[in-house]
C-alpha atoms as one frame of an Amber mdcrd trajectory, in Angstrom:
protein
  22.125  -3.731 -13.432  19.564  -3.418 -10.579  16.129  -4.911 -11.114  13.383
  -2.373 -11.887  10.890  -1.809  -9.058   7.340  -3.009  -9.640   3.944  -2.256
  -8.129   0.800  -4.359  -8.536  -2.554  -3.128  -7.251  -5.775  -5.140  -7.119
  -8.835  -2.920  -7.396 -11.900  -4.861  -6.261 -14.145  -2.045  -5.076 -16.267
   0.258  -7.181 -16.381   3.139  -4.703 -14.753   6.410  -5.656 -12.565   6.623
  -2.533 -10.773   3.348  -3.303 -10.582   4.014  -7.041  -8.946   7.400  -6.534
  -6.426   5.901  -4.099  -5.472   3.211  -6.611  -5.122   5.715  -9.462  -3.083
   8.090  -7.287  -0.733   5.323  -6.140  -0.403   3.988  -9.676   0.294   7.324
 -11.346   2.741   8.345  -8.610   4.658   5.087  -8.957   4.715   5.435 -12.752
   6.078   8.975 -12.403   8.868   7.513 -10.237   9.731   5.081 -13.071   8.207
   2.089 -11.271   6.500  -0.555 -13.396   2.784  -0.504 -12.484   0.117  -3.165
 -12.983  -3.524  -2.486 -12.088  -5.770  -5.539 -11.815  -9.497  -4.830 -11.756
 -11.817  -7.476 -10.291 -15.450  -7.665  -9.165 -16.967  -4.165  -8.758 -13.694
  -2.510  -9.717 -13.945  -4.151 -13.130 -17.351  -2.538 -13.658 -15.715   0.876
 -13.254 -13.836   0.395 -16.544 -17.091   0.667 -18.500 -17.681   3.975 -20.259
 -19.544   6.369 -17.936 -19.191   4.166 -14.845 -16.829   6.528 -12.994 -19.472
   9.273 -13.112 -21.829   6.942 -11.217 -19.258   5.799  -8.624 -20.205   6.907
  -5.134 -18.893   6.800  -1.610 -19.492   3.768   0.610 -22.414   3.877   3.047
 -20.103   4.463   6.035 -18.954   7.761   4.533 -22.510   8.843   3.804 -23.531
   8.049   7.398 -20.573  10.020   8.790 -21.355  12.874   6.420 -24.959  13.106
   7.643 -23.812  13.026  11.286 -21.326  15.845  10.654 -23.973  18.027   9.040
 -26.404  17.756  11.964 -26.220  20.326  14.774 -24.651  18.836  17.889 -22.847
  19.662  21.117 -19.143  18.788  21.012 -17.645  16.719  18.233 -18.889  13.800
  16.141 -17.582  11.190  18.590 -19.604  12.486  21.542 -16.955  14.585  23.294
 -18.667  17.524  24.943 -16.048  20.115  24.117 -12.566  21.194  25.058 -11.630
  22.208  28.584  -8.375  23.781  29.817  -8.821  22.420  33.346
């Protein structure tokens, strides 16, 4: 009999982007009949408290990118001045 596949994830961050990735990977693996273990450490462990997920936010790098994207600018976010066919 073949050995059952296993997945172990270590969740150490308390930001919503990393939490959602871990939960998506874990639930997908479980749906594929893979044994899943989620280990919560550091800030990730704090997210197991009641009401903590509602307070989870995005990391500062996302917030900075978000504010740049919302400002009027010429070209794209990375400084390109637009598309040219020539």
